[in-house]
mmCIF entry with sequence, helices, sheets and N, C-alpha, C, O atoms, coordinates in Angstrom:
data_MODEL
# 
_entry.id   MODEL 
# 
_entity.id                         1 
_entity.type                       polymer 
_entity.pdbx_number_of_molecules   1 
# 
_entity_poly.entity_id                      1 
_entity_poly.type                           'polypeptide(L)' 
_entity_poly.nstd_linkage                   no 
_entity_poly.nstd_monomer                   no 
_entity_poly.pdbx_seq_one_letter_code       MTNQPPPAPSKGKIPTVVVILLILLVFCILLPCCIIILLSLLGPAVGNVFSNIILEI 
_entity_poly.pdbx_seq_one_letter_code_can   MTNQPPPAPSKGKIPTVVVILLILLVFCILLPCCIIILLSLLGPAVGNVFSNIILEI 
_entity_poly.pdbx_strand_id                 A 
# 
loop_
_entity_poly_seq.entity_id 
_entity_poly_seq.num 
_entity_poly_seq.mon_id 
_entity_poly_seq.hetero 
1 1  MET n 
1 2  THR n 
1 3  ASN n 
1 4  GLN n 
1 5  PRO n 
1 6  PRO n 
1 7  PRO n 
1 8  ALA n 
1 9  PRO n 
1 10 SER n 
1 11 LYS n 
1 12 GLY n 
1 13 LYS n 
1 14 ILE n 
1 15 PRO n 
1 16 THR n 
1 17 VAL n 
1 18 VAL n 
1 19 VAL n 
1 20 ILE n 
1 21 LEU n 
1 22 LEU n 
1 23 ILE n 
1 24 LEU n 
1 25 LEU n 
1 26 VAL n 
1 27 PHE n 
1 28 CYS n 
1 29 ILE n 
1 30 LEU n 
1 31 LEU n 
1 32 PRO n 
1 33 CYS n 
1 34 CYS n 
1 35 ILE n 
1 36 ILE n 
1 37 ILE n 
1 38 LEU n 
1 39 LEU n 
1 40 SER n 
1 41 LEU n 
1 42 LEU n 
1 43 GLY n 
1 44 PRO n 
1 45 ALA n 
1 46 VAL n 
1 47 GLY n 
1 48 ASN n 
1 49 VAL n 
1 50 PHE n 
1 51 SER n 
1 52 ASN n 
1 53 ILE n 
1 54 ILE n 
1 55 LEU n 
1 56 GLU n 
1 57 ILE n 
# 
_struct_asym.id          A 
_struct_asym.entity_id   1 
# 
_struct_conf.conf_type_id            HELX_P 
_struct_conf.id                      HELX_P1 
_struct_conf.pdbx_PDB_helix_id       AA1 
_struct_conf.beg_label_comp_id       THR 
_struct_conf.beg_label_asym_id       A 
_struct_conf.beg_label_seq_id        16 
_struct_conf.pdbx_beg_PDB_ins_code   ? 
_struct_conf.end_label_comp_id       GLU 
_struct_conf.end_label_asym_id       A 
_struct_conf.end_label_seq_id        56 
_struct_conf.pdbx_end_PDB_ins_code   ? 
_struct_conf.beg_auth_comp_id        THR 
_struct_conf.beg_auth_asym_id        A 
_struct_conf.beg_auth_seq_id         16 
_struct_conf.end_auth_comp_id        GLU 
_struct_conf.end_auth_asym_id        A 
_struct_conf.end_auth_seq_id         56 
_struct_conf.pdbx_PDB_helix_class    1 
_struct_conf.details                 ? 
_struct_conf.pdbx_PDB_helix_length   41 
# 
_struct_conf_type.id          HELX_P 
_struct_conf_type.criteria    ? 
_struct_conf_type.reference   ? 
# 
loop_
_atom_site.group_PDB 
_atom_site.id 
_atom_site.type_symbol 
_atom_site.label_atom_id 
_atom_site.label_alt_id 
_atom_site.label_comp_id 
_atom_site.label_asym_id 
_atom_site.label_entity_id 
_atom_site.label_seq_id 
_atom_site.pdbx_PDB_ins_code 
_atom_site.Cartn_x 
_atom_site.Cartn_y 
_atom_site.Cartn_z 
_atom_site.occupancy 
_atom_site.B_iso_or_equiv 
_atom_site.pdbx_formal_charge 
_atom_site.auth_seq_id 
_atom_site.auth_comp_id 
_atom_site.auth_asym_id 
_atom_site.auth_atom_id 
_atom_site.pdbx_PDB_model_num 
ATOM 1   N N  . MET A 1 1  ? 71.113  65.457  50.454 1.00 0.00 ? 1  MET A N  1 
ATOM 2   C CA . MET A 1 1  ? 71.297  66.853  50.641 1.00 0.00 ? 1  MET A CA 1 
ATOM 3   C C  . MET A 1 1  ? 69.932  67.515  51.061 1.00 0.00 ? 1  MET A C  1 
ATOM 4   O O  . MET A 1 1  ? 68.896  67.333  50.420 1.00 0.00 ? 1  MET A O  1 
ATOM 5   N N  . THR A 1 2  ? 70.010  68.246  52.115 1.00 0.00 ? 2  THR A N  1 
ATOM 6   C CA . THR A 1 2  ? 68.754  68.899  52.517 1.00 0.00 ? 2  THR A CA 1 
ATOM 7   C C  . THR A 1 2  ? 68.908  70.368  52.175 1.00 0.00 ? 2  THR A C  1 
ATOM 8   O O  . THR A 1 2  ? 69.959  70.980  52.363 1.00 0.00 ? 2  THR A O  1 
ATOM 9   N N  . ASN A 1 3  ? 67.810  70.903  51.663 1.00 0.00 ? 3  ASN A N  1 
ATOM 10  C CA . ASN A 1 3  ? 67.838  72.344  51.409 1.00 0.00 ? 3  ASN A CA 1 
ATOM 11  C C  . ASN A 1 3  ? 67.340  73.128  52.613 1.00 0.00 ? 3  ASN A C  1 
ATOM 12  O O  . ASN A 1 3  ? 66.163  73.110  52.971 1.00 0.00 ? 3  ASN A O  1 
ATOM 13  N N  . GLN A 1 4  ? 68.269  73.794  53.196 1.00 0.00 ? 4  GLN A N  1 
ATOM 14  C CA . GLN A 1 4  ? 67.906  74.607  54.354 1.00 0.00 ? 4  GLN A CA 1 
ATOM 15  C C  . GLN A 1 4  ? 67.552  76.082  53.922 1.00 0.00 ? 4  GLN A C  1 
ATOM 16  O O  . GLN A 1 4  ? 68.238  76.679  53.092 1.00 0.00 ? 4  GLN A O  1 
ATOM 17  N N  . PRO A 1 5  ? 66.519  76.603  54.488 1.00 0.00 ? 5  PRO A N  1 
ATOM 18  C CA . PRO A 1 5  ? 66.134  77.976  54.088 1.00 0.00 ? 5  PRO A CA 1 
ATOM 19  C C  . PRO A 1 5  ? 67.222  78.926  54.615 1.00 0.00 ? 5  PRO A C  1 
ATOM 20  O O  . PRO A 1 5  ? 67.879  78.653  55.620 1.00 0.00 ? 5  PRO A O  1 
ATOM 21  N N  . PRO A 1 6  ? 67.388  80.038  53.908 1.00 0.00 ? 6  PRO A N  1 
ATOM 22  C CA . PRO A 1 6  ? 68.410  81.003  54.359 1.00 0.00 ? 6  PRO A CA 1 
ATOM 23  C C  . PRO A 1 6  ? 67.945  81.623  55.707 1.00 0.00 ? 6  PRO A C  1 
ATOM 24  O O  . PRO A 1 6  ? 66.748  81.742  55.968 1.00 0.00 ? 6  PRO A O  1 
ATOM 25  N N  . PRO A 1 7  ? 68.912  82.004  56.534 1.00 0.00 ? 7  PRO A N  1 
ATOM 26  C CA . PRO A 1 7  ? 68.561  82.530  57.817 1.00 0.00 ? 7  PRO A CA 1 
ATOM 27  C C  . PRO A 1 7  ? 67.781  83.831  57.648 1.00 0.00 ? 7  PRO A C  1 
ATOM 28  O O  . PRO A 1 7  ? 68.065  84.649  56.773 1.00 0.00 ? 7  PRO A O  1 
ATOM 29  N N  . ALA A 1 8  ? 66.822  83.982  58.491 1.00 0.00 ? 8  ALA A N  1 
ATOM 30  C CA . ALA A 1 8  ? 65.977  85.205  58.460 1.00 0.00 ? 8  ALA A CA 1 
ATOM 31  C C  . ALA A 1 8  ? 66.785  86.379  58.897 1.00 0.00 ? 8  ALA A C  1 
ATOM 32  O O  . ALA A 1 8  ? 67.561  86.269  59.847 1.00 0.00 ? 8  ALA A O  1 
ATOM 33  N N  . PRO A 1 9  ? 66.635  87.523  58.231 1.00 0.00 ? 9  PRO A N  1 
ATOM 34  C CA . PRO A 1 9  ? 67.377  88.691  58.653 1.00 0.00 ? 9  PRO A CA 1 
ATOM 35  C C  . PRO A 1 9  ? 66.975  89.109  60.093 1.00 0.00 ? 9  PRO A C  1 
ATOM 36  O O  . PRO A 1 9  ? 65.800  89.143  60.458 1.00 0.00 ? 9  PRO A O  1 
ATOM 37  N N  . SER A 1 10 ? 67.979  89.409  60.847 1.00 0.00 ? 10 SER A N  1 
ATOM 38  C CA . SER A 1 10 ? 67.669  89.758  62.239 1.00 0.00 ? 10 SER A CA 1 
ATOM 39  C C  . SER A 1 10 ? 67.156  91.121  62.344 1.00 0.00 ? 10 SER A C  1 
ATOM 40  O O  . SER A 1 10 ? 67.661  92.014  61.664 1.00 0.00 ? 10 SER A O  1 
ATOM 41  N N  . LYS A 1 11 ? 66.161  91.352  63.172 1.00 0.00 ? 11 LYS A N  1 
ATOM 42  C CA . LYS A 1 11 ? 65.511  92.633  63.287 1.00 0.00 ? 11 LYS A CA 1 
ATOM 43  C C  . LYS A 1 11 ? 66.155  93.375  64.431 1.00 0.00 ? 11 LYS A C  1 
ATOM 44  O O  . LYS A 1 11 ? 66.585  92.777  65.417 1.00 0.00 ? 11 LYS A O  1 
ATOM 45  N N  . GLY A 1 12 ? 66.219  94.716  64.286 1.00 0.00 ? 12 GLY A N  1 
ATOM 46  C CA . GLY A 1 12 ? 66.756  95.527  65.338 1.00 0.00 ? 12 GLY A CA 1 
ATOM 47  C C  . GLY A 1 12 ? 68.258  95.703  65.361 1.00 0.00 ? 12 GLY A C  1 
ATOM 48  O O  . GLY A 1 12 ? 68.771  96.413  66.225 1.00 0.00 ? 12 GLY A O  1 
ATOM 49  N N  . LYS A 1 13 ? 68.986  95.079  64.439 1.00 0.00 ? 13 LYS A N  1 
ATOM 50  C CA . LYS A 1 13 ? 70.436  95.299  64.325 1.00 0.00 ? 13 LYS A CA 1 
ATOM 51  C C  . LYS A 1 13 ? 70.712  96.586  63.555 1.00 0.00 ? 13 LYS A C  1 
ATOM 52  O O  . LYS A 1 13 ? 70.110  96.860  62.517 1.00 0.00 ? 13 LYS A O  1 
ATOM 53  N N  . ILE A 1 14 ? 71.613  97.340  64.083 1.00 0.00 ? 14 ILE A N  1 
ATOM 54  C CA . ILE A 1 14 ? 72.071  98.583  63.408 1.00 0.00 ? 14 ILE A CA 1 
ATOM 55  C C  . ILE A 1 14 ? 73.302  98.242  62.530 1.00 0.00 ? 14 ILE A C  1 
ATOM 56  O O  . ILE A 1 14 ? 74.248  97.606  62.994 1.00 0.00 ? 14 ILE A O  1 
ATOM 57  N N  . PRO A 1 15 ? 73.265  98.672  61.278 1.00 0.00 ? 15 PRO A N  1 
ATOM 58  C CA . PRO A 1 15 ? 74.427  98.395  60.420 1.00 0.00 ? 15 PRO A CA 1 
ATOM 59  C C  . PRO A 1 15 ? 75.719  99.023  60.962 1.00 0.00 ? 15 PRO A C  1 
ATOM 60  O O  . PRO A 1 15 ? 75.709  100.059 61.627 1.00 0.00 ? 15 PRO A O  1 
ATOM 61  N N  . THR A 1 16 ? 76.791  98.368  60.655 1.00 0.00 ? 16 THR A N  1 
ATOM 62  C CA . THR A 1 16 ? 78.114  98.788  61.200 1.00 0.00 ? 16 THR A CA 1 
ATOM 63  C C  . THR A 1 16 ? 78.442  100.212 60.772 1.00 0.00 ? 16 THR A C  1 
ATOM 64  O O  . THR A 1 16 ? 79.007  100.987 61.544 1.00 0.00 ? 16 THR A O  1 
ATOM 65  N N  . VAL A 1 17 ? 78.086  100.548 59.550 1.00 0.00 ? 17 VAL A N  1 
ATOM 66  C CA . VAL A 1 17 ? 78.359  101.933 59.019 1.00 0.00 ? 17 VAL A CA 1 
ATOM 67  C C  . VAL A 1 17 ? 77.655  102.967 59.816 1.00 0.00 ? 17 VAL A C  1 
ATOM 68  O O  . VAL A 1 17 ? 78.227  104.026 60.073 1.00 0.00 ? 17 VAL A O  1 
ATOM 69  N N  . VAL A 1 18 ? 76.480  102.732 60.211 1.00 0.00 ? 18 VAL A N  1 
ATOM 70  C CA . VAL A 1 18 ? 75.723  103.692 61.026 1.00 0.00 ? 18 VAL A CA 1 
ATOM 71  C C  . VAL A 1 18 ? 76.386  103.843 62.390 1.00 0.00 ? 18 VAL A C  1 
ATOM 72  O O  . VAL A 1 18 ? 76.449  104.957 62.911 1.00 0.00 ? 18 VAL A O  1 
ATOM 73  N N  . VAL A 1 19 ? 76.867  102.794 62.966 1.00 0.00 ? 19 VAL A N  1 
ATOM 74  C CA . VAL A 1 19 ? 77.462  102.857 64.283 1.00 0.00 ? 19 VAL A CA 1 
ATOM 75  C C  . VAL A 1 19 ? 78.772  103.654 64.181 1.00 0.00 ? 19 VAL A C  1 
ATOM 76  O O  . VAL A 1 19 ? 79.074  104.471 65.051 1.00 0.00 ? 19 VAL A O  1 
ATOM 77  N N  . ILE A 1 20 ? 79.565  103.406 63.090 1.00 0.00 ? 20 ILE A N  1 
ATOM 78  C CA . ILE A 1 20 ? 80.807  104.173 62.907 1.00 0.00 ? 20 ILE A CA 1 
ATOM 79  C C  . ILE A 1 20 ? 80.521  105.645 62.735 1.00 0.00 ? 20 ILE A C  1 
ATOM 80  O O  . ILE A 1 20 ? 81.201  106.482 63.329 1.00 0.00 ? 20 ILE A O  1 
ATOM 81  N N  . LEU A 1 21 ? 79.521  105.978 61.929 1.00 0.00 ? 21 LEU A N  1 
ATOM 82  C CA . LEU A 1 21 ? 79.135  107.372 61.715 1.00 0.00 ? 21 LEU A CA 1 
ATOM 83  C C  . LEU A 1 21 ? 78.691  108.101 63.017 1.00 0.00 ? 21 LEU A C  1 
ATOM 84  O O  . LEU A 1 21 ? 78.996  109.277 63.214 1.00 0.00 ? 21 LEU A O  1 
ATOM 85  N N  . LEU A 1 22 ? 77.956  107.361 63.905 1.00 0.00 ? 22 LEU A N  1 
ATOM 86  C CA . LEU A 1 22 ? 77.597  107.905 65.135 1.00 0.00 ? 22 LEU A CA 1 
ATOM 87  C C  . LEU A 1 22 ? 78.694  108.133 66.046 1.00 0.00 ? 22 LEU A C  1 
ATOM 88  O O  . LEU A 1 22 ? 78.667  109.108 66.796 1.00 0.00 ? 22 LEU A O  1 
ATOM 89  N N  . ILE A 1 23 ? 79.701  107.280 66.047 1.00 0.00 ? 23 ILE A N  1 
ATOM 90  C CA . ILE A 1 23 ? 80.871  107.410 66.940 1.00 0.00 ? 23 ILE A CA 1 
ATOM 91  C C  . ILE A 1 23 ? 81.675  108.648 66.426 1.00 0.00 ? 23 ILE A C  1 
ATOM 92  O O  . ILE A 1 23 ? 82.131  109.474 67.216 1.00 0.00 ? 23 ILE A O  1 
ATOM 93  N N  . LEU A 1 24 ? 81.831  108.746 65.088 1.00 0.00 ? 24 LEU A N  1 
ATOM 94  C CA . LEU A 1 24 ? 82.532  109.919 64.557 1.00 0.00 ? 24 LEU A CA 1 
ATOM 95  C C  . LEU A 1 24 ? 81.801  111.226 64.849 1.00 0.00 ? 24 LEU A C  1 
ATOM 96  O O  . LEU A 1 24 ? 82.444  112.244 65.105 1.00 0.00 ? 24 LEU A O  1 
ATOM 97  N N  . LEU A 1 25 ? 80.477  111.216 64.814 1.00 0.00 ? 25 LEU A N  1 
ATOM 98  C CA . LEU A 1 25 ? 79.710  112.406 65.094 1.00 0.00 ? 25 LEU A CA 1 
ATOM 99  C C  . LEU A 1 25 ? 79.937  112.827 66.587 1.00 0.00 ? 25 LEU A C  1 
ATOM 100 O O  . LEU A 1 25 ? 80.154  113.997 66.901 1.00 0.00 ? 25 LEU A O  1 
ATOM 101 N N  . VAL A 1 26 ? 79.873  111.798 67.483 1.00 0.00 ? 26 VAL A N  1 
ATOM 102 C CA . VAL A 1 26 ? 80.054  112.148 68.893 1.00 0.00 ? 26 VAL A CA 1 
ATOM 103 C C  . VAL A 1 26 ? 81.437  112.655 69.141 1.00 0.00 ? 26 VAL A C  1 
ATOM 104 O O  . VAL A 1 26 ? 81.630  113.574 69.937 1.00 0.00 ? 26 VAL A O  1 
ATOM 105 N N  . PHE A 1 27 ? 82.461  112.045 68.441 1.00 0.00 ? 27 PHE A N  1 
ATOM 106 C CA . PHE A 1 27 ? 83.840  112.475 68.605 1.00 0.00 ? 27 PHE A CA 1 
ATOM 107 C C  . PHE A 1 27 ? 83.972  113.895 68.129 1.00 0.00 ? 27 PHE A C  1 
ATOM 108 O O  . PHE A 1 27 ? 84.622  114.698 68.798 1.00 0.00 ? 27 PHE A O  1 
ATOM 109 N N  . CYS A 1 28 ? 83.368  114.254 66.971 1.00 0.00 ? 28 CYS A N  1 
ATOM 110 C CA . CYS A 1 28 ? 83.502  115.586 66.427 1.00 0.00 ? 28 CYS A CA 1 
ATOM 111 C C  . CYS A 1 28 ? 82.803  116.642 67.264 1.00 0.00 ? 28 CYS A C  1 
ATOM 112 O O  . CYS A 1 28 ? 83.117  117.829 67.176 1.00 0.00 ? 28 CYS A O  1 
ATOM 113 N N  . ILE A 1 29 ? 81.834  116.193 68.090 1.00 0.00 ? 29 ILE A N  1 
ATOM 114 C CA . ILE A 1 29 ? 81.139  117.119 69.028 1.00 0.00 ? 29 ILE A CA 1 
ATOM 115 C C  . ILE A 1 29 ? 81.940  117.271 70.351 1.00 0.00 ? 29 ILE A C  1 
ATOM 116 O O  . ILE A 1 29 ? 82.074  118.374 70.882 1.00 0.00 ? 29 ILE A O  1 
ATOM 117 N N  . LEU A 1 30 ? 82.468  116.134 70.866 1.00 0.00 ? 30 LEU A N  1 
ATOM 118 C CA . LEU A 1 30 ? 83.150  116.226 72.149 1.00 0.00 ? 30 LEU A CA 1 
ATOM 119 C C  . LEU A 1 30 ? 84.554  116.806 72.125 1.00 0.00 ? 30 LEU A C  1 
ATOM 120 O O  . LEU A 1 30 ? 85.011  117.409 73.096 1.00 0.00 ? 30 LEU A O  1 
ATOM 121 N N  . LEU A 1 31 ? 85.255  116.607 70.958 1.00 0.00 ? 31 LEU A N  1 
ATOM 122 C CA . LEU A 1 31 ? 86.643  117.117 70.888 1.00 0.00 ? 31 LEU A CA 1 
ATOM 123 C C  . LEU A 1 31 ? 86.661  118.656 71.009 1.00 0.00 ? 31 LEU A C  1 
ATOM 124 O O  . LEU A 1 31 ? 87.379  119.175 71.864 1.00 0.00 ? 31 LEU A O  1 
ATOM 125 N N  . PRO A 1 32 ? 85.927  119.379 70.214 1.00 0.00 ? 32 PRO A N  1 
ATOM 126 C CA . PRO A 1 32 ? 85.910  120.877 70.440 1.00 0.00 ? 32 PRO A CA 1 
ATOM 127 C C  . PRO A 1 32 ? 85.477  121.282 71.841 1.00 0.00 ? 32 PRO A C  1 
ATOM 128 O O  . PRO A 1 32 ? 86.046  122.200 72.431 1.00 0.00 ? 32 PRO A O  1 
ATOM 129 N N  . CYS A 1 33 ? 84.514  120.626 72.349 1.00 0.00 ? 33 CYS A N  1 
ATOM 130 C CA . CYS A 1 33 ? 84.113  120.995 73.769 1.00 0.00 ? 33 CYS A CA 1 
ATOM 131 C C  . CYS A 1 33 ? 85.274  120.766 74.771 1.00 0.00 ? 33 CYS A C  1 
ATOM 132 O O  . CYS A 1 33 ? 85.505  121.601 75.646 1.00 0.00 ? 33 CYS A O  1 
ATOM 133 N N  . CYS A 1 34 ? 85.963  119.693 74.647 1.00 0.00 ? 34 CYS A N  1 
ATOM 134 C CA . CYS A 1 34 ? 87.087  119.444 75.558 1.00 0.00 ? 34 CYS A CA 1 
ATOM 135 C C  . CYS A 1 34 ? 88.218  120.488 75.337 1.00 0.00 ? 34 CYS A C  1 
ATOM 136 O O  . CYS A 1 34 ? 88.830  120.943 76.303 1.00 0.00 ? 34 CYS A O  1 
ATOM 137 N N  . ILE A 1 35 ? 88.486  120.854 74.098 1.00 0.00 ? 35 ILE A N  1 
ATOM 138 C CA . ILE A 1 35 ? 89.479  121.861 73.849 1.00 0.00 ? 35 ILE A CA 1 
ATOM 139 C C  . ILE A 1 35 ? 89.080  123.168 74.433 1.00 0.00 ? 35 ILE A C  1 
ATOM 140 O O  . ILE A 1 35 ? 89.917  123.859 75.013 1.00 0.00 ? 35 ILE A O  1 
ATOM 141 N N  . ILE A 1 36 ? 87.807  123.550 74.305 1.00 0.00 ? 36 ILE A N  1 
ATOM 142 C CA . ILE A 1 36 ? 87.337  124.869 74.869 1.00 0.00 ? 36 ILE A CA 1 
ATOM 143 C C  . ILE A 1 36 ? 87.474  124.834 76.375 1.00 0.00 ? 36 ILE A C  1 
ATOM 144 O O  . ILE A 1 36 ? 87.915  125.811 76.980 1.00 0.00 ? 36 ILE A O  1 
ATOM 145 N N  . ILE A 1 37 ? 87.106  123.730 76.986 1.00 0.00 ? 37 ILE A N  1 
ATOM 146 C CA . ILE A 1 37 ? 87.155  123.646 78.474 1.00 0.00 ? 37 ILE A CA 1 
ATOM 147 C C  . ILE A 1 37 ? 88.629  123.694 78.950 1.00 0.00 ? 37 ILE A C  1 
ATOM 148 O O  . ILE A 1 37 ? 88.940  124.346 79.947 1.00 0.00 ? 37 ILE A O  1 
ATOM 149 N N  . LEU A 1 38 ? 89.530  122.992 78.221 1.00 0.00 ? 38 LEU A N  1 
ATOM 150 C CA . LEU A 1 38 ? 90.959  123.008 78.549 1.00 0.00 ? 38 LEU A CA 1 
ATOM 151 C C  . LEU A 1 38 ? 91.528  124.448 78.427 1.00 0.00 ? 38 LEU A C  1 
ATOM 152 O O  . LEU A 1 38 ? 92.251  124.917 79.306 1.00 0.00 ? 38 LEU A O  1 
ATOM 153 N N  . LEU A 1 39 ? 91.201  125.091 77.378 1.00 0.00 ? 39 LEU A N  1 
ATOM 154 C CA . LEU A 1 39 ? 91.734  126.475 77.125 1.00 0.00 ? 39 LEU A CA 1 
ATOM 155 C C  . LEU A 1 39 ? 91.155  127.427 78.166 1.00 0.00 ? 39 LEU A C  1 
ATOM 156 O O  . LEU A 1 39 ? 91.861  128.338 78.601 1.00 0.00 ? 39 LEU A O  1 
ATOM 157 N N  . SER A 1 40 ? 89.911  127.260 78.582 1.00 0.00 ? 40 SER A N  1 
ATOM 158 C CA . SER A 1 40 ? 89.351  128.172 79.573 1.00 0.00 ? 40 SER A CA 1 
ATOM 159 C C  . SER A 1 40 ? 89.960  127.928 80.932 1.00 0.00 ? 40 SER A C  1 
ATOM 160 O O  . SER A 1 40 ? 90.069  128.867 81.721 1.00 0.00 ? 40 SER A O  1 
ATOM 161 N N  . LEU A 1 41 ? 90.359  126.715 81.241 1.00 0.00 ? 41 LEU A N  1 
ATOM 162 C CA . LEU A 1 41 ? 91.024  126.431 82.519 1.00 0.00 ? 41 LEU A CA 1 
ATOM 163 C C  . LEU A 1 41 ? 92.491  126.930 82.492 1.00 0.00 ? 41 LEU A C  1 
ATOM 164 O O  . LEU A 1 41 ? 93.011  127.331 83.534 1.00 0.00 ? 41 LEU A O  1 
ATOM 165 N N  . LEU A 1 42 ? 93.148  126.911 81.352 1.00 0.00 ? 42 LEU A N  1 
ATOM 166 C CA . LEU A 1 42 ? 94.551  127.297 81.256 1.00 0.00 ? 42 LEU A CA 1 
ATOM 167 C C  . LEU A 1 42 ? 94.681  128.783 80.876 1.00 0.00 ? 42 LEU A C  1 
ATOM 168 O O  . LEU A 1 42 ? 95.793  129.313 80.864 1.00 0.00 ? 42 LEU A O  1 
ATOM 169 N N  . GLY A 1 43 ? 93.615  129.432 80.580 1.00 0.00 ? 43 GLY A N  1 
ATOM 170 C CA . GLY A 1 43 ? 93.664  130.888 80.163 1.00 0.00 ? 43 GLY A CA 1 
ATOM 171 C C  . GLY A 1 43 ? 94.361  131.781 81.059 1.00 0.00 ? 43 GLY A C  1 
ATOM 172 O O  . GLY A 1 43 ? 95.266  132.497 80.631 1.00 0.00 ? 43 GLY A O  1 
ATOM 173 N N  . PRO A 1 44 ? 93.985  131.792 82.348 1.00 0.00 ? 44 PRO A N  1 
ATOM 174 C CA . PRO A 1 44 ? 94.626  132.711 83.295 1.00 0.00 ? 44 PRO A CA 1 
ATOM 175 C C  . PRO A 1 44 ? 96.127  132.413 83.433 1.00 0.00 ? 44 PRO A C  1 
ATOM 176 O O  . PRO A 1 44 ? 96.910  133.356 83.553 1.00 0.00 ? 44 PRO A O  1 
ATOM 177 N N  . ALA A 1 45 ? 96.546  131.187 83.422 1.00 0.00 ? 45 ALA A N  1 
ATOM 178 C CA . ALA A 1 45 ? 97.941  130.843 83.529 1.00 0.00 ? 45 ALA A CA 1 
ATOM 179 C C  . ALA A 1 45 ? 98.739  131.369 82.347 1.00 0.00 ? 45 ALA A C  1 
ATOM 180 O O  . ALA A 1 45 ? 99.828  131.920 82.502 1.00 0.00 ? 45 ALA A O  1 
ATOM 181 N N  . VAL A 1 46 ? 98.170  131.186 81.165 1.00 0.00 ? 46 VAL A N  1 
ATOM 182 C CA . VAL A 1 46 ? 98.861  131.681 79.922 1.00 0.00 ? 46 VAL A CA 1 
ATOM 183 C C  . VAL A 1 46 ? 98.880  133.210 79.921 1.00 0.00 ? 46 VAL A C  1 
ATOM 184 O O  . VAL A 1 46 ? 99.862  133.824 79.504 1.00 0.00 ? 46 VAL A O  1 
ATOM 185 N N  . GLY A 1 47 ? 97.842  133.789 80.368 1.00 0.00 ? 47 GLY A N  1 
ATOM 186 C CA . GLY A 1 47 ? 97.804  135.308 80.499 1.00 0.00 ? 47 GLY A CA 1 
ATOM 187 C C  . GLY A 1 47 ? 98.892  135.788 81.406 1.00 0.00 ? 47 GLY A C  1 
ATOM 188 O O  . GLY A 1 47 ? 99.584  136.756 81.092 1.00 0.00 ? 47 GLY A O  1 
ATOM 189 N N  . ASN A 1 48 ? 99.060  135.114 82.556 1.00 0.00 ? 48 ASN A N  1 
ATOM 190 C CA . ASN A 1 48 ? 100.078 135.545 83.502 1.00 0.00 ? 48 ASN A CA 1 
ATOM 191 C C  . ASN A 1 48 ? 101.449 135.404 82.927 1.00 0.00 ? 48 ASN A C  1 
ATOM 192 O O  . ASN A 1 48 ? 102.283 136.279 83.161 1.00 0.00 ? 48 ASN A O  1 
ATOM 193 N N  . VAL A 1 49 ? 101.742 134.369 82.192 1.00 0.00 ? 49 VAL A N  1 
ATOM 194 C CA . VAL A 1 49 ? 103.040 134.214 81.593 1.00 0.00 ? 49 VAL A CA 1 
ATOM 195 C C  . VAL A 1 49 ? 103.308 135.336 80.583 1.00 0.00 ? 49 VAL A C  1 
ATOM 196 O O  . VAL A 1 49 ? 104.411 135.882 80.538 1.00 0.00 ? 49 VAL A O  1 
ATOM 197 N N  . PHE A 1 50 ? 102.318 135.671 79.789 1.00 0.00 ? 50 PHE A N  1 
ATOM 198 C CA . PHE A 1 50 ? 102.569 136.782 78.817 1.00 0.00 ? 50 PHE A CA 1 
ATOM 199 C C  . PHE A 1 50 ? 102.667 138.069 79.520 1.00 0.00 ? 50 PHE A C  1 
ATOM 200 O O  . PHE A 1 50 ? 103.450 138.923 79.103 1.00 0.00 ? 50 PHE A O  1 
ATOM 201 N N  . SER A 1 51 ? 101.886 138.290 80.623 1.00 0.00 ? 51 SER A N  1 
ATOM 202 C CA . SER A 1 51 ? 102.089 139.551 81.365 1.00 0.00 ? 51 SER A CA 1 
ATOM 203 C C  . SER A 1 51 ? 103.456 139.666 81.988 1.00 0.00 ? 51 SER A C  1 
ATOM 204 O O  . SER A 1 51 ? 104.039 140.749 82.016 1.00 0.00 ? 51 SER A O  1 
ATOM 205 N N  . ASN A 1 52 ? 103.974 138.565 82.488 1.00 0.00 ? 52 ASN A N  1 
ATOM 206 C CA . ASN A 1 52 ? 105.320 138.628 83.067 1.00 0.00 ? 52 ASN A CA 1 
ATOM 207 C C  . ASN A 1 52 ? 106.401 138.866 81.995 1.00 0.00 ? 52 ASN A C  1 
ATOM 208 O O  . ASN A 1 52 ? 107.394 139.552 82.241 1.00 0.00 ? 52 ASN A O  1 
ATOM 209 N N  . ILE A 1 53 ? 106.195 138.307 80.848 1.00 0.00 ? 53 ILE A N  1 
ATOM 210 C CA . ILE A 1 53 ? 107.144 138.559 79.768 1.00 0.00 ? 53 ILE A CA 1 
ATOM 211 C C  . ILE A 1 53 ? 107.168 140.019 79.364 1.00 0.00 ? 53 ILE A C  1 
ATOM 212 O O  . ILE A 1 53 ? 108.226 140.604 79.133 1.00 0.00 ? 53 ILE A O  1 
ATOM 213 N N  . ILE A 1 54 ? 105.968 140.597 79.284 1.00 0.00 ? 54 ILE A N  1 
ATOM 214 C CA . ILE A 1 54 ? 105.849 142.020 78.906 1.00 0.00 ? 54 ILE A CA 1 
ATOM 215 C C  . ILE A 1 54 ? 106.469 142.885 79.969 1.00 0.00 ? 54 ILE A C  1 
ATOM 216 O O  . ILE A 1 54 ? 107.153 143.859 79.658 1.00 0.00 ? 54 ILE A O  1 
ATOM 217 N N  . LEU A 1 55 ? 106.232 142.532 81.261 1.00 0.00 ? 55 LEU A N  1 
ATOM 218 C CA . LEU A 1 55 ? 106.816 143.342 82.378 1.00 0.00 ? 55 LEU A CA 1 
ATOM 219 C C  . LEU A 1 55 ? 108.344 143.255 82.370 1.00 0.00 ? 55 LEU A C  1 
ATOM 220 O O  . LEU A 1 55 ? 109.018 144.233 82.693 1.00 0.00 ? 55 LEU A O  1 
ATOM 221 N N  . GLU A 1 56 ? 108.871 142.147 82.020 1.00 0.00 ? 56 GLU A N  1 
ATOM 222 C CA . GLU A 1 56 ? 110.346 141.902 82.017 1.00 0.00 ? 56 GLU A CA 1 
ATOM 223 C C  . GLU A 1 56 ? 111.004 142.628 80.881 1.00 0.00 ? 56 GLU A C  1 
ATOM 224 O O  . GLU A 1 56 ? 112.195 142.931 80.949 1.00 0.00 ? 56 GLU A O  1 
ATOM 225 N N  . ILE A 1 57 ? 110.256 142.916 79.831 1.00 0.00 ? 57 ILE A N  1 
ATOM 226 C CA . ILE A 1 57 ? 110.881 143.586 78.631 1.00 0.00 ? 57 ILE A CA 1 
ATOM 227 C C  . ILE A 1 57 ? 110.909 145.056 79.004 1.00 0.00 ? 57 ILE A C  1 
ATOM 228 O O  . ILE A 1 57 ? 111.370 145.884 78.217 1.00 0.00 ? 57 ILE A O  1 
# 
């Protein structure tokens, strides 16, 4: 039986928990931005629909 030394810890590797937290952080930043952009693009169309409803009443 030969005693092999334990493998040396690899340098420069980011722990999995840190990667998951970074992905969640980016998701939490991008999701509201996408929602704001979508609502700003659809805003005039929604406004026209409500204006037409009010005019028809």
